[in-house]
Each structure stands twice: as C-alpha cells, then as structure tokens.
N, C-alpha and C positions, 0 to 999 in steps of 0.2 A: 460578443464573447463566443469562443469556440466551444462546441459540444463534442463529447466523445474523444477527448484527447488521449485516453488510454485505449490502446488496441486490445483485441481479445488475448493476444499473447502477453501483453503487459498485465492484464487482469489475472491471468493464470500464474504468472511469475509472482505477482503481489500476493496471491493466495498461498503459494508455496512458501514464501518468506514470512507471511504474517497470518497464516491460517488460524492459529490459536488466538491471536489478538482479535481477529475478525469475529471469531465465534464467541469469545467470552472474556478475553484479557483486557487489561487496562491499556489504553492507548496513550503512550508516553513519548513525547518528542525525542528525548535523549535515547530511549531504547530503540525507537524507529531508526534514528540516525546511526546509532552504533551497529544495528543489524545490517543496514544498507552498506555501511563502510566495510563490513567484514566479508560480504559476499560479492563475487564478481558481478552477478546480475544486479545486485543492489547498487554497486558503483555506477553501472550503466544507467540505472534509474536516476541516480543523483545528477548525472550529466544531462538527463532529458527533462526531469521534473524537479520542482522545489520540494523541500521536506513538507511544507504546508500543503502542497497539492497532493502528495502521497498520503499524508494523514487524513485529509478530507476524503480521499478515495477509500481509505480503510474504514472510515466512519460510514460512508455511503454503502460499502459492501456489507457492513454489519447490519445496517437498516434493512437491506435487501434480504440478508440471511435470516433475520428475525421473522420476516413475512412468510418464509417458506415452511 
C-alpha cells in the first residue's frame, strides 16, 4: 500500500477547505462531499482521491492537530 498519497500542497488545500472540521467540527460524509463539489480545488480532489480517502485524511489531520 502506498504511503503519503497526499502531497504537501494537497494537505494545505485540505486544511483550507476543512480547517474548521479538522479543528473541532463533525466529520460528515455528505458535508465533505458537498464542500468538495462546490469548490474548484475540491472537484480536483474528487478526481484524484475517493471521498473515503479524504475523510480518512481529515481524521488523521485532526489526530495530529490534537497532539500539537
């Protein structure tokens, strides 16, 4: 299985789109998908990653954020 499928640029874009969700919000698949579909960068993410991969990355970033 490949590691680090998200580039640094991908991580920054993810934080711009979902910063509030990463910090403390509820992670909801419909909300994530709607947000991605509304933004140009989000649509590019959907072409590159599955919604499940993106949600898992949001959860991972939240765990990292709690440690800081």
